N, C-alpha and C positions, 0 to 999 in steps of 0.2 A: 447413505453415501451419495455423492453428487455426480451426475453425468449429464451434460447438455451437448447436443450435436446440432450444428447449423452450418450455413454457408456464408462466406464473406466475399464481397467483390474484390477483385485484384486486377492487375494489368492484363492478365490472361484469362479473363472470365471470372469464374468463382472457384474458391478453394474451400475444402471441407475443414471445419474447425470443431474440435471437441474440447470442452472444459470438464475436468474430472479431478478427483482427489489424487495427489501424487503418493507414491509408495516407495519402499526401499529400493525397488528395481530402478527408480528414476534418479537416485542420488547422484551418480556420476555425471549424468547429463545436466542435472540442476546446477552442480558445481561448475561445469563447463560453461553454462549460460552466464553464471556470475563472472567468470574470468573474461568472457567476451564483452560483457556489459561494463565491467569495471577494470579496464586494462591498466598496466603500470602508467604512472607512478602510484596508483591505488594499491595499498598493501594487500597482498594475497591472503594474509591471515584474517582479513575482515570478510572474505568470501564465506558463504555457508560452509560448514564442515559437517561431516557425517554424524557427529554427536548431536549437533543442533537439529539436523534434519530428522534424526531418530526420535528426538523429543517431540518434534512437530507431529509426526505420524502416530506417535504413541499416546501423547497426552490429549491432542485435539485434532484428530484426522479430518473432521469436518471443515477445519480452517486451513487445511493444506491443499491448495488448488493449483493445478497447472493447466496449460492450454497447448494442444497439439494442432499443427497445420499439416494436413495430408500425412498424418502419422509421425511428423517430426516435432519433438518437444520445442516449443517456442518461447515459453515464459512461465512464471509462477507467481503466486501471491499467497501470503501466509498471515494468519491472524490468531489471536487468543482471546479468551473471555476474561474481562476484569470488571471490578465494581468501580464505577467512575461517576462522579457528579458531573452534570452537564457542563458547567463552566469551569471545571478544574483544568488549569493550564500549568499547575505547579508540579510538573514531573518531567523527567528526561526520557529519551528513547530507551536508554540502557536500563533505567529503573523499571519502567512499565512493561518491558518485554523480557526482563531478566537477561539482558545482553543477547537477545535472540534465542535463548534456550527455552523460554516460556514455561519454566518449572513453576512459575507463579500463576499458571492458568487456573481460573476459578469457575468451575462449571455452574456455580450459583450466582455469578455476576450478572450485570445488566447491559454490558457493552462489548461488542465485538471490536477489538482493537487491532489495527493493521500493523503488522510487524515489518512487512517488506512487500514490494511489488517489483518485478524485474522482467523485462522483455528483451529477447535476443535482438541485437541491432538490425539484423537482416530482415526481421519481421515487423519492425515498428510502423511501417506504412499501413498495416492492417488495423491499427488502433486496438490492439489486443488488450492493452491496459484498461481501457474503458469496459470491455466485455468481462474481464476478470473482476473489475469493481462491481459490475452488475451482478455477477455470480455471488459475490460476497453479500450483497444486499439480499439475495435469495436465502443465504444462510441465516441472516438476521431474522427474516420472516419465518423461516422454518423452525428456528429455536425460540421464536417469540421474544427476542431481545428488544431493548428500547432503542438501540442505535448502533451504527457503526461509527467509529471514531479513529483518529490517527493524526500524527503530525506530519506536515509536509515541509520539505526544504523550500527555501526561497533563493535559488541559485542566482537570480538576477539582482538581488538586493545589494551586493557589494559594489555594483557600478554606481549606485546613487546613495550609498550609506552616509556620505558626508552632507547630503542635502535633505534626506528624508528619514524620519523615524521608521521603525518596522511597521507600526500601525498605519502611518501615512502611505508607505509603500503598498501594504496590503489593500488599502482603500482604493488606490489608483489601479491596482490590478483588477479589483472587483468592478470598478466602473469602466474598465477597458482602456484607460489612459496608458497603462503600461502592460506589457506582456511578461509573464514569468513561466518558463517551461513546465514547472511542477504545479504551481498553484493554479494556473490557468487550466491545465489538464484536469485537476481535481474539481474545479468549478464546472467544467464541461461534463464531468462524470456525476454531477448531482450533489457534490459535497458543499456544505455551508460553513464558513469560518466561524469559530467560537472565540478565538483569542490568540495572542502571541505567547509562546513559551520561551523564556530566556534559557540559554545554555542547554537547549534541547538536545543538540548533538554537536560534535566537533566538526565544523564545516565552515571553512574560511569564506566561501562564496555567500553563505547565508549569514555570516557574522555570528554563527552559533545559535541563531534563532530558528524556531519552527512555528508553523501556523497549525494550531489544532483545529481540525475540520471534522464535521460530523454529517451523517445521513440518518435521519430519524425514521423509525418504523411508522409508516403512515396509518397503520391499523391500531395504534395505541394512542391514548390521550397524551397531549403535550404536558410535560412536567418541567419545572425549573431545574 
């Protein structure tokens, strides 16, 4: 199981952070974090529920991570293992994560796939998402997997969708011409774009597109 303790700079000096596996005792707080992060009009039925969280800690507890700040739960990140070709963009979030229930977790797969990452709004200045991502890279190394992969939203795309294709938008984000709050964050976290997935998730801001992005295990030879 995973546990990492460190200190982060804040406005009042340093705060103690702990990244660890979440358990059943954390479920109520994890759901509260979802409600704070995705307030109305976001539908509450799309927040984590206890059945999903139970599947996470039962089927793949190594992929169920949370972060505490001074003892307060501040965010979480969840993954599952799947078999995935490197350039496969022909899947939706619902298909590859079993709608977040991860009952399709494959312990013999080659890829740690990100289901979700969520940070409490009051803690986002601490850049906890990047630290959780790094922790998942640790899991990739520990399990000797080929990569971490996942689809990122493009919430800024709707503002330029009439002028740019999704591929053109992504290229401008990569070159720094445009900023996207999700894709830019993933780039800063070490992820590399693989391609655009159509109808990846129902998201008006992203025009239903997702960017499949990976982080490859640096200790394994590169494969196509």
